[in-house]
N, C-alpha and C positions, 0 to 999 in steps of 0.2 A: 398937450394930449396927443397930437399927432406925432410928436417926437418920441413919446413913450411908446406908442403903437409900433413905430418904425423900429425901435430897439428891440421890442418884443419879437417881432417877426424875424429880426436878424439873429437873435439868440436861438430861435427855433430852427432855423435853417442851418446853423452852425453845428448841429449835433450829428455831424458826419466825420468819421475819422478814418485814416488809412494807416495801419500799423505795419511795420517792417521789422524783420529780424533776420540775422545771418551776416554775411561777408559784405563790408562796406568799405573795403580798402580803397576804392576809387570813388567813394561817394555814391555807390549804387543804390543804397537804401534812401538817399535823398535827404538825410538827416542834417546836412550842412557840415561845416568843418569840425566835426567832433574828434576827440582824441582816440576813442575807441574804434578800431577797424573791425571788430567783431561784436555784434550785438546779440546777446544770448536770450533777452527777453523782448516780447513785442513792445515796440516803441512807436508812439505817434509821430507821424511826419508833419512838422508844423506847417510846411508850405502847402500841404494838402488838406489841412483842417478846414471844414466847411464846403469842401469841393465834393460833389457827387462823382466818385470815380467809377467809370464804367469797365475798365479793364487795365491790368498792369502786365507788361511783358518784360522779361529781363534775360539778357544773355550772359556771356562770360564776365564782362565788367561794365556792363551799362544796363540802363533801365528806361523804358518807356511807359508813360502814364497816359491814358486816354480818359478824358472827361465825358460826362454825359452830354455835353454840348459839342462833342466832336473835336475838341482841342487836344493836341498832343504835347506833353511835356517830356524832357529828357534829362537824365543825369548819369554821372559816372564818367568812365574813361572815354576820351574821344580821339584815342591814338589812331584810329582808322576812320575818322569822321563820322562815326556811328551815331553821334548825338544829333547830327544835322546842324551843328553849331560851330562856332569858330574855335572854341576852347572847351576843356573838360570843365564839369561843374559838379558840386556836391549837393546841389539843391535842384529840385525839378524846374526846369526853365522852358518856356514855349519854344517849340520848333517853328521859328517865324516863317520858314518857307512854305509851310503848310497852312498858314493863317487864313487863306482865302478858300480853303476846302473844309468840308465837314467829314471828318474821319470816323469810321464805324468799327474798325479793327486795327490793331497793331501787333506785329511780331518782332522777336529779336533772334538773330542768329548769334553765332559766336562773336563775330565783329561787325555785322551789319544789321540794318534795320528795314522794316517794311510796314507800310500803311495802305489801308484800303478805304477808299472814299465812298460816300453815300452813293455816288454815281456809278460804282462799281469799277473804278479805275485803281491800279496798283502803283504805288510810288515806292522807290528804293534809294537808299543811300548807305554809305559806309564802305566797308572792305569789299573789293571785287576781285580777290585773289583766285577764286574758282569760278568766276563768272557769275556769282550769285546776285548780281544786280540786273542780270537778264537784258542788258543793253547791247550785248554783242561786242562791246568794246574791250580793249585790253588794259585799261587804265587800272591802277591798283586800288584806288578808292575814289569816292565822291562825297563831297561835303553837302551839296544841296539835293534834296529829294527830287527825283525826276521820275515821271511815269514811264511804265514799260510799254514801249511802242507796239511790240507784238500783241499784246493783250488789249490794246486801245480799242480795237473794233468790237470787243466784247464787254459783257458785264459780269464782274467777278463778285461772288457772293461770300467766299472764304478764302483766307490765306493761312499759310503754316511755314514755319521756318525750322530747319535743322542747323547744324553747326555751320555748314557752308552750302546748303541747298534749299530750294523753296518749292512750295506747291501753291497752286491757285485753282480753285473750284469755280467754274462759270455757271451762270444761271440757266445755261442749256444743258447742264450735267456734264460737260466735258472737264477733264482734269489736265492741267499743264504742269510741267515740272522743269526746273532748270538749276544749274550750279554744279556742285561736286558730284561726281558719279563714280568715285573710287570703289564704292561697295554695291553699286547697282541701285543706290537709293532713289534714282529718278524713275525707275520702273519701265524703262524704254528697251529693255532686253540687251543692253550693252553695259560693260564695265570699263571704267578707264578714264578717258579724256572727259573734262568738264563740258557741259552743255551752257553755252554762253547766252543763248536766247531760248525762251519758253518753247517746249514742244509738248505735243499732246500725248498722253499715256493711253495709246489706243486699245490696250488690253482690257480696259474697263468700259469699252464701248457698250452703251445700253444700260449700265448699271446705275440705278438712281441713287446717288450718294447723299448722305445726310451729313457727314462730318469728315474732315481731313486733319491729320496730325503728323508731326515730324519729331523724331528723336534726334540725337546728335548726328547719326549716320544711317538711320532707318526711317521709313514711312509707313503710315497706316491710314486706311479709310474705312469708314462705317457706312453701310448702305441704310436706306430707309426701313428696311425690315430686319436690321440687326446683324447683318452679315459683315464680317471683317475680312479685309484683304491687307496683307503685309508684304514688305520687300526691302531690300537693302542689306545693311550689316546684320549678321546673326551670330557674331562671335560668342555672345553670352547668352544666346537663346531668346533675344528680345523679340524675335518674330513669333515665338510660341509654337514653332512647327515641329518640336521634338528632336531637333538636330542643331548643328552649329554651322550650317552651310548658308552662305549669303544667297539671296535671291535677286535677279535682276528684272524679274516680271512680278506683277502683283499675283500674290498666292493666297488662296482661301485658308483662312484659320478655322478649320473644321470643328475643333473642339468647343468653340463658344457659339456655335450656330443656333443651339437650342436655348441659350441663356437669356434672350430678350435684352441684348446689350443696347444702351441708350447713349452711352458717352464713352470716348476713348482718350487716352493721354499717353504721351511718350516723353520719357526722361533721357538722360545721357545714353544709357544702354539698357533701360528696363522699360516695361510698358505695362498699362492698367487699362481695365474695362470695367465701366459701372453699369449695372443692370438695372431694368425697370423696377425691381423689387428693392434696390438699394444695396445690393451685394457688390463686392469689389474682387475682381480677379486681377492678379499681377503675374508677370513672368519676365524672365531676362536675367540681368546681373543682380546678384543678391549678396555681393562681397561685403557690403556694409549694412545689411539688414534692411534695404530699402524695399523689399517685397512684402515684409510684414509677417512672414512665415515662421519667425522664431529661429531662423538660422542664417548663416552667411553663404549658404549655397545658391548656385545659379538655379534658376527653373525654367526648363526648356519648353514646358507646356503651361498653359494658363492654370493657375490654382487659386481657388478662393481663400480669402483671408478669414481663417476661422475666428480670430479674436473679434472681428466686426459682425459676425453673424448675430442676428437679433437686433442689430442697430440699423436703421435706415440711413445709408449714406446718400447724400444729394449732390456732393461736390468732391471732386479729386483734383489734385494738381501735383505735377511731378517736376522736380528739379534734377539737377545733374546726377546726384546719388541719394536723393531723399524724396519722400512722399508725404503729402498732406491730404487728409480726409476730413470732411465736415458732416456732422449729424445734427441738424438743427433741433430735432424733437428731443434730444437729450441735452442739447446745449453743449456740445463737446467738439473741440477740434483735435483731431489725432495726427500725430507726427511720428515718423520712424525713418531709419536710414542713417546716413552720415550726419553727424552733428558738431564736428570739429570747429566749423565756422559759425555755429549758433543757428544754423538754419532750422533746427528742430524747435527753437524757442526755449531752450533749457540748457543747462551746463553740461549735459551728457555729451560724449563724443561720438556715440553710436548707440542706436537701439534697434532691435530686430523685431519688435512687435509693436503694434499701435499703442501709443502712449498719449493720454489726454494732455493738452496744452495748459499750462496753469493760467488762470484768469477767471474773471467774474462774467462768464459768458451766458446770455439769456437764451431760454428755450423757445421753440416755435412749434405750433401745432402741426401735426403730420398732414401733409396734403397729398391726396391721391392724384395720380397723374391724369386720370379721366374720371369724369363725373358718371357714377353707375346708375343712380336713381335719385329721384327728387319728388317732393310732394309740395303741393301749393301752399300748405300750411308752414312748410319749413323753408324759410327764405334763404337760410345759410346754406343748406344743401343745394340750393339752385345755382350758387355761383360756380362757374367753371373756372377753377383755380389755375388750370393750364394756361388759359388766356391771360388771367391777372399776372402770372409769372412771366409770361412772355412780355407783357408790358413793363414789368419791372426790370427785365433783362435788357430791354431796349426802351429806355425812358423816352416817352413821347414829348414833343415840343409842347410847351405851355400855349394855351389858346392865344392866338394873335401874335405868337412870337415870330419875329422876322426870319426868314431863311437867308438873309443877306449875310456875307461874311463878317466877322467881328474884327474890329481893329484890335491889334495886339495890345494897344494901350488900355483897352477896355477889359483886361484880363481880371482885374479886381471885381468888375461886375459879373464876370462869369463864375467866379468862385462863391457866388451867391451871398454877397455882402457879408463877408466874415467880419465880425464886430471888432471894434477897436480894443487894443490890449488894455487900455485904461478903463474901459467899460466891462470887459470880461477877462478876468485874470487867467492865467495858464490852468488848464484842465487837469485835474489828477484823475487819470483813467481807472486807477485801482479802486476808486470809490464808487464807481459807476458800473451798473450792469449793462453790458454791451451785447448787442445782437449782431452776430456775424452775417453780413450780407453776402459776401463772396470771397473766395480764397484764390491765391495765385501763387505759383512758385516757378523758378527757373535758376539755373546755375547753382549757387550756393546760398540762396536766400528765399524768403517766404514773405507773402503780404496778406493781410486781412483788411478788408474794407468793412467797416462796422457803423452801426447806428445805435442810439440808445434804445433799450428794450421797450420803453414806454412809446416808442414810435412804431411798435409792431404792426398796427393796423395799416400804416402807410408804407412800410418798408419790409415786406416779407422777404426772406432770403431768396436768392437766386437758386433755381434747380437746374443743374447742368444736364439733366435727363431730358429737358424740354428744349428744343431747338428754337432760338429766336427766328421769327418769320423772315427777317432781313438776311438770314444766313442760309436759307433754304433754296434749293434749285426750284425753278419756276414749274408749276403744274397747272393742269386745268381745273378751274374752279367753277363750280356750278352757278354761282350767282352771276358771274361774268358772261358765261356761255349763254344763260337764259335771257340775257339782255340783248343778244345779237339778233334774234328774229324781229325786234322792234325798229331795226335799221331800215329805212325805206330803200327801194330798189336802186335809185340813182343818187342816194345820198352820199356825201363824202364820208368815209369811214374816219372816225377819230384816230389821231395818230397814237394815242396811248393804247387803244385796242390793238392795233397793228403791231406795236412794240411788244405788247403782252403776248400775242399769238405767234409771232414769228420764232422765237427761241423754242417754243413748246412743240408745235405741230411738226417741225422738222427734226425733232430730237427724240431718240429712242429712250434716252434716260428720263426725260421729262414725262413722256407718255407712260412709261413703265411705273412712274411714281405717282401717277394720277388716279383718281378715284379709289384710293385705298380705304378699306373698311376702318371704322373707328376703333378705338380702345385696343390698339395693337393687334387686331385680329388678323392683320396681314403678316405678322411675324411667323416664323416657322413655315415658310412657304414650301409647299409640297405638291405632289400630283393631286392631292385631294383639296388643297387650299391654295388658290392663286392670289388670295388676298385683296381681290377687286370687289368693291361694292357694286354688283351688277346693276342694281336698280339706279343708283347714281350714275353710273356710266351710260346707261340707256338714256336718261334724262339729258345728260351733257351732249351726247352725240346727236340725239334728236333735235337739240337746239342748233347744232351745226347744219343739220339736214334742212331745218326750217328757215334757215337764213335766206333772206329774199334779196340782200344787197348783191348786185352783180360782181362788183370788184372784189368784194369780200369772198364770195363764192370761188372766184378764180384764184384768189390768194390761198384760200384753203387748200384748193386742189393742188397748187403748185408746191406748197409746203409739205403736203402729204406724199407727193410724188418724190420729193427729196428724201423724206423719211423712209420710203420703201427702198431707195437705192442704198441707204446706209444699212437697211435691215438685211439686205443680201450679203453684205459684207460680215455682219455680226453672225449670221445663221450658221456659218460653217464652224464656228467655235465660240458660242455664247460663254461668257465668263461665268454666270450663275443663273439659277433658276429665275431670279428677279428680272434678268435681261429679256426673258421670253414672254413676259405678260403681254407684250404688244401683239403676239400671235393670237391671243384671246380677243383683244380689242378691235383689231383692224376689220374682221369680218362683220362687226357690229356697225361699222361706219357706212353710211349711205353711198359714199363714193366708191367703195369696193364693189357695190352692186350696180354701179352706173356703167352699163355695157351698151355700146363698145367705146364710149367716150374716154374712160379711164382704164380700158383693158390693158393697154401696153405700158402705162405709167404706174398703175397701182395694182390692179388685179393679177396680172401675170407675175410681176415682181413678188407679190405676196406668196403666190403658189410656188415660185421658184425657190423663195427662201424657206417655205414649209418643208418642201422636199429636200432641202439640203441638210436639214437638221439630222444630227447623228442620233443613234438609236435611243439613248437615254432621254435627250431632250425632246425627240419626237414622241416618245411614250408619254412624257409629261403633258405636252401640248394636247395630245389626243385625250388624255385623261381630263384636261380642262374642258375640251369640247363637250365631253360627256356631262359636264356640269351646266351646259346651256339648257334653258327650258325648252319645252316643245316648239314655241313660237320661234325663238331665236335659232334653234337648230334647223328647224324647217326652212327658215329664210336663208340660212347658209347654204343648205342643200340645193334650194331653188336657185340661188345666185349662181352656183357652180354649174348647175344644169343649164342655165340660160346661156352660158358661154358655149356649151356644146350645141345648143340650138342654133345660136348665132353662127358658129362655124359651119354647121351642116347646111344651113339655108343660104348664107351670104358669102362665106369665105372658106370654101372647102380646102384651099391650099394652106390655110393657117394651121399646120399640123401642131406647131409648138403650143398654141394656146389649147388646142384639143387635147394634146398629151398632158399638160399641166392640169387641165380640169378634171380629166379622167382619173388621174393619180390622186388628186385631192379628193375626189369623190370616193376613191376606194378607201382612203383614210377614214372619212366620215362614215362610209358604210361599216368599216370594222368597228367604229365607236357604237354605231347604232345597233349592231348585232349583239354587243354585249349589254348595252344600256336600254334598248327598246324605246327610244325616245319618240321616234316617229314610225308610222307604218312603213313596212319595207317597200311599198308601192311608191313612196315618195321619190325613190331613186330611179324609177323607171323613166326612160327617155321615150315619150309617147310618139315622137315624130321619126324615130330611128328607121322603122322599116319603110318610110316614105322617101328616105334619102340614101339609104345604102341597101345592098343586097345581103341580107343576112345569111342566106345559104352559102354565097360567095365567101363572106368573112369567115364563116366556120370552116368551109372546105380548105381554104388557104391555111388558116390556123392550125387545123388538125394534121396538115401534111408536113408542117415545119417542126423542127426540134425546138425546145424552150430557149436555147441559146440564140438561134436565128430569130425567133419571135421578138426577142428583146429590142431589136433594131427596127421593127415596124409597129405600127398601131393596129391592133386587132381588137374590136369590141368584145370578142370572146374572152379576152383577158380581164374584162370588166363586166362579168355576167349579171351583176346587180342592176345594170342599167337596162337589161332585157326584161320587158313585161312577160306576162304568161304566154301570150301569143307567140312572141319572138322565141322564147325558150322552147316551146312546143315545136315551132318550125325547125329549130336546130336538132331537137331530139328526133323528129320525124325525118329529117334530112339524113342524120346519121344512121337511123334504122333503115332507111331506104338504101343507103350506100351499103350497109352491111348485108341486107337481104339480097340485093343485086349481086353483090360479090360471092355470097354463099350459093345462090342459084347458079350463077356463071361458072363457078368452080365445079359444081356438081355436073352440069351439062358437059363441061370440057372433059371431066373424068369419064363421063359416059360414052364420049366420042373417041376416047383414047383406045385403039385396038388392042394394045398390048396390056393395058389395065383390065379390059374386058375378058381377056383369056383367063385371068386368075380370079374373076369375080362372078358369082352365080346369078346375081340380079343388079340391075341398075341402081345407082345412087339416087335417092329421091331429092328433088330440089325444094322440097317443103318439110317442115317438121310435122309429121303426121301422128297424131294421137288417136288410137282406136280404143274406146273405153265403153264399159257397161254402166248404165245408169245406176245400177243397184250396188256397183262395186268401184265407184269412180276413183276413190283415193288409191286403192291398191293397184288398179290398172295403171293409173298415172305414175305412181311410184315406180312400178315395175318397168315401164317404158322409158321414163326420163333417167332412170339409173344407168341405162346403157347408152345414153346419148353424149356425144362429145360437145365441147363448148361451140365448136363450129355448126353443129347441128341446131343448136339453140338459137343461132343467128338467122335461121332460115324462116320464111313466113309460116305461121302456125295455122294448120288445118286440123279440125276435130271431126271424127266420125263416131257416131253413137252406134253400138252394135245393133244390128237388125233394123236400121233406118236408112232411108235412101236420100236424106236431105244432102244437098251440096252446100258446103260451108262457104258462104260469101260474107262472113262476119257474124251472122246471127247465131250460128251453131257455136261458134267459138265463144261468144258472149254467154250463151246458155250454160256451156261447159264450165266457165269461170264461176258462174252463179251457183250452180249445183255443187261445185267443189267447195266453195266457201261455206255453204250451208253445212256440208258434211264436217268441214274443219271445226266449225263452231259448235258442233254437237258436244255437249258436256261429257259424253261417254269416251271421248278420247283423252281428256284430262291433260292435254298439252299446254293449255292456257288457263290462266286464272281470270275470271270475270269479276271485276270489283262492283258490287251492288250499288255503291253511292255515286258512280259515274257511268256504269255500263260500258266502260272500256275494258279491254283485255290486255293481259301481260304474259310474259313467259312463265310457266311453271318453274319452281325452283329445282325440281328434281325430275330427271327424265329417265325412262326406260330406253333400252337400246333401240327398240322399233321406233319409239317416239323421235329419236335423233334423225332418223331418215325422213320422218314426216315433216319435222321442222325444216330440214334442208329443202324438201320439196316445196314447202310454202314460200320459202325465200325465192326458190326458182319461179313459182307461179306468180308472185309479185312482180319479178322482173319481166316475165313473159307478158303479163298484163300491160305494163308500161310499154314495153317493146311493140306490142300489137295494138296499142290505143285502145284498151279496154278498161273501164272503171271496176275495180273490185272493192266493195265497201267493207274492208276489214276494219274492225273498230279498234285499232291501235291508236294510242295517243301520240301527241307530237314528239314525245321523248324518243319514240323508236326512230323516226326520221332524223332526229338530231344525232343519234347514235350512228346511224348509217352514214351521215356526212361527217362524222368524227367531231361533232360539237359537243361541248360539256353540257351535261344536264344538272339541274339544280332544284331547290325546294319548290319553285313555282311549277316545274314539270311534274313533280310528285303530286302537287295539289290538283292537277288536271286528272291524274290517274285515280287517286284516292284522296279526295278532299278531307275526309275525316282525320286520316293520318297526318296529313300536312298541317291541319288546323292544331292538332295536338303539339306538333313540333314548333309551330309558330307561337303558340301560347307560351311554350317553354322559353323561347327566345325573349318574348316580350315581358316575361315575369322580371320584375325589378328587385324582389326581395332577396335577402341573403340566405333565406332558408329554403333554397332550391332543393337541397338534398332530402329534407323531411317532408316537403310538400309533394314532390313528384315521386320520390322513392324509385329512382332509376339507377341503373349502372350501364356500363358500356357493353350491353348485350342486346340481341334481338331474338325473338322467338319465332320460329317458322313451322309450318305444318307440312311434314313430309308424308303425304298420303295417310294422314290420320295420326301420325306419330309427331308429338311436339318435340322440337329440338331447340336448344339454346346455343346461339351462335355469338362468339365474342367479336365486338367491332375493332378491337385492338388487342394485342397481347395482354393477358391478365385482366381483360375488360370485366370479368364477373366480380372482380374485387375493387374496381374503381368506380366510385359513386359519381353521378352527375351533379356538379355544383355550378354556382353562378360563373366561376372562372372558366369552367371547361364545357359549358353547355353548348357553345357555338361549335366546338369540335365535335361533340356527340351528334348534333344534328347534321353536320356535314357527313360524318361517317355513316350515319343512319341512311341518309338519302343516297350516298354512294353504294351502300350495301343493297338497297331495294332495286335501284335502277341500274346497277353495274355489276357488282360482285355476285349477287345471288343468281343472276341470269347470264352469267358470262358465257357458259357452254352453249345453252340453247341460242342466245343471240348471235354468237359467232357462226353457229350453223346456219341460221337464217340469213345472216350477212354474206357468208360464202355462196349460198345459193342465189341470192339476190344479185351479187356482182358476177356471178357465173354467166348471166345473160347481158347485163349492162356494163358499160365501160365506166369507170370511176371518174375520169376526167369529163365526161358528158354530165354526169350527175353533179359535178362540182359547180355547174353553172347555176343550179337551183339551191335556194335556201330551204330549210326544213319545212316551212309552211307551204311552199310551192311543191316540194316533193310529196308532201302528204296529199296535197290537192291532186297532184298527178296520179297518184295510186288510188285514192278513195273518192275523188271528186271534191266539189266545194258546194257552199250553200249561198252563193251570191246569185239570187233569183231575179230574173227579168222576165216576167210572164208575158209581156208584149212581144219580146224577142222570140219567144217560143212560138207565138202565133204567127209572127212574121215569117219564120222558117219552116213552117208546117206545110207538107205537101198533100196533094189529094189524088184520088184515083177514081176511075169510072165517072159517074155523073157528078160526084161531089167536086166542088170548087169554092173559092173563097166567098163567092156570092150566093152559093145555094142556101135556101132558107133553113135547112137543118144545120148547116155549118154556122150560119150566123147566130142561130138559137143556141148552138153548143157554146160559142165563145162568150155570149152574153151570160149564159149560165156559169160558165167556168170563171169569168172574172168576178162573179159575185161570191164565189167560194171563199171561205176563210184561208189564211195562209197555210194553216195545218192541213187543211183539205187539199189545197193545191199540191202540197208536198206528198200527201197520200196518193194523188193522182200520178205524180212523178214515180213514185214507187210502184204504182199499178202498171204504168206504161213501160218502165225501163228496168224494173227490178231493184232500183235504188232511188232514194230520195236526194241523192247528190248529183251534181251536174259536171260535165267535163271542164277541164282548166281553161279551155277556149271559150266557155260560156254556153248559154242555153241554145244558141243557134247550132251547136254541133249535134244536138239531139235529133233534130230533123225527123220530127214525128210524121207519120203518114196516116190519114184518115180515110177509111174506105167504108162503103155501104155494108150494113149487115143484112143479109138476105132473109134471114129468119124472121119470125113474127116480132112485132114491136113490144110484146110483153117481155121479150128477153132483155137481160142486162147487156151493157156494152161489153165488148171482149177485147183484151189486150194481148198482143204477141210481143213479149219482152225481148225476144231474140232480134226482132227487126224494128222495134219501137212503133208498132202498127197498132191502131185503134180501129176496131170494127163498130161502127156506130149506127144503130137502127134509125129509121126515119120517124122519130117520135112526133106525136100530134101537137105537142105544146111544150113550153119551157118547164111547166110544173112537173110533167111526166119525165121529161128528159133529166131534170135535177134529181128527182126522186130515185130514177133508176141508177144514175150516176153515183149518188151518194151511197146507195146500197152496195153497188159493186166496190167502191172504195172501202167500206167498212168490212167487207167479207174477203178482202184481198190478203193473201199470205205472202209477205215480201221475204226477201233474203237478207240475212244479217239480224243483228239483235238490237240494233239501236233505233 
């Protein structure tokens, strides 16, 4: 009974066949000493029956077979020792020199061989005519496989062979090349002499590679996110670059960037790419129809094979002049190209379109690359077949299987107990339905590894679109990272963890390939898609931060320091957008924020690298910074600010760190201005005024030309670091300088005897306006119209006709208040007040006299700032953005007119296809021109262009642009001209729009305790006087709205200066009249006359009545 069971298991294991067809002149198919040198139909290789074959590689005249147990067999010609055996053989025989090694990949060149061990070591043998063995020696060939010494310190994960050149991909992402370089196929920038030892292809620094491939004399690589780089011979267009010029450097194949390429293959002089959706693109030599496009023409750019569209291809293999494709869902193997040697599996000599290979091939269910959804009740959908397929692609050892090398005499054991011939007669394959597991091609031959279809559940076909884990470069994995915090502080770190982290943390490529989003979301990497799973990255980096082990912390710091040194080299010319993902990740790492410990080794090198990026790369990285959430972006800003704080406090001579930090902060500020991620106050350096003289910084900065400024550090070049107080100091400093200059100039002219002879009166050192209260606008207009720019720079003094008051600031303040009240009177019609916001905007049409008035208002706003006076003009933020030449958008319109903006937003949010019938809009807008309704086209022919789902975004953009820009173009320009007639634009450039708005109209950041602290008293009143104590108790009991009313009552506006409540400097004096009177406020001097009320109840009652009956200025 045991005997029968043993035989049954043996028969089951024997249902594996390797079929070959094509040229076997030297025994390359391993069929033994058969008479036919050309095999035109698939034929089973007897020596491989029952053996699970993992890979087959074939060169010009020899073949290597790799079994699932890591054994290498060879057959064919041995003229150049390429078999690793003493003589040629027509049957697959073990390469005995590799018996003690477990091999995971093999490659064949034209006359040399290559093998990769499980430990990541490369062994070479065969011809060395072009240095392709990589040993630096001049010998013509080598019989016994020997490892490549140059690569010995590294772990190789993939190998590839051309005719006479080789590539090796390391687990740290580096690519090495050696051998023939006659066409630049090594990618090292030179053409000509062979390279006899491996050298790194440095142009790919930082690119996370997924696959490498070699044609006869050209090379290809595929990145993790589907980007292909090519180089070498391009005589037939095999590089796909739309020309026939060879390339000595890796060159981006742009046309396939958006195609989600998952696998690449290279033939003699043609190339192919397999996409995630199972499409096949081919390019290069087509002289034998090997491109599958129905012609014999060469194809200089990638072209999709039309005949295969609608069929999901999962495997492709290229020979010298033929191509093989496999579609398991339809159970078809397609071949095309040169067939004279039988390599197409038929009697045709050539075919230029995909032709099914005759045979009884089984079908396999279509397998999605990634699981999209699952339910608990559907167990089948819960299987992640991508993992299953990887397991099949790299067969796992059986449980308990020894990893000790097998004795070559045990080879029969390895072929999984192939049954005796007398117990199992020769198999007639034609009578069985076979499932193709994998396909291979090379030279002029093809191979199929097959199983019986009934074994489908155990032997799903391999899918070349899914990379076996063992062939991938190392990346940070969350499971391993989250185990690190559990290591004790003084514990010995396991060697396997150190070996795992070492190649990754110091490798740009490995870091760029880490934490990528699932389901190919990292493909099509752009400025809007960095491809990083941010949540996963934060978890992983947090684990590094939480690591307590001392030696591991030091190790991580050292490795990241090495990474940053490489980053500086890469930053000057990154190969691709995938190379710069590291710029997104480093600021999230805790060591970046560890100042000053890692300032010189990590933080500064990062900033230096960031600032070296060229325009396009810098724009992309900045765009990615804009994808940070508020917490991450805020941490980034605070980290950079901490460097500035550190330099100011402890290391004032470290100008390099200061300059890098300021320039980095400028980049982040630019991002924030566009994205509004954090409040602009986050960029303020609060300690700045404590460590530098802001006035001196400004004075030196203003006296130098921009060219000279470039060579010194001035904080005025980074105005976003100034808080409101610092900017106001600069503004006041500039105003004081200009006022002093204007006054001095006037006095000097008055003292000039020659000038006095031709002048009837002296030049005034002040800008004096004499106005009547009942005609304030016309009087102001008349006088300002005759003033030169230099006059406007003088200190302003206002005289009201018939009044003797001396203007010490209070009269000037009253003047501005009266002027604003008149301007806001609807009878002037210069501005439109929006009822839903109570903000005002420029009227779309102006009379000639209105133009002068708008110009005056601009001057008045400038004069108010220049003379430190708040004027509560109810303009929205959009005005100040336009003054600073910042773009306005829908959000700005929402502040001015919420109802209009809501309608536009509803249009944008509408998902239906019936936009035209639902909204009934066209590209026009209606405006009220003093009672006459006019239709304005937003674009030429707009009256006849309906708003649809496709063009609605354009409509909204044009609508907003019309209301905030085009419709008010003339009046705004007049206002702006008047405004800048007083103020210098370079001074205002220090402010952002919010700050400028606060400077003009004040702010609403109330600190009522600060008001009390800075209040002054006269006569008998003082802070401890009973009436004053009673007043403050009552005041602090008022509601917020009542307190704002008090501010309006006292100052004429409910807004406060940019420097805060302390600048109001209220004065309280006794009111000498009866206590039945209400309190009296003098807005020109911020003075409150307060009677000595008997108790708090009376005081509160009188104060509330006074506030309720106050008439303030403005309409808000």
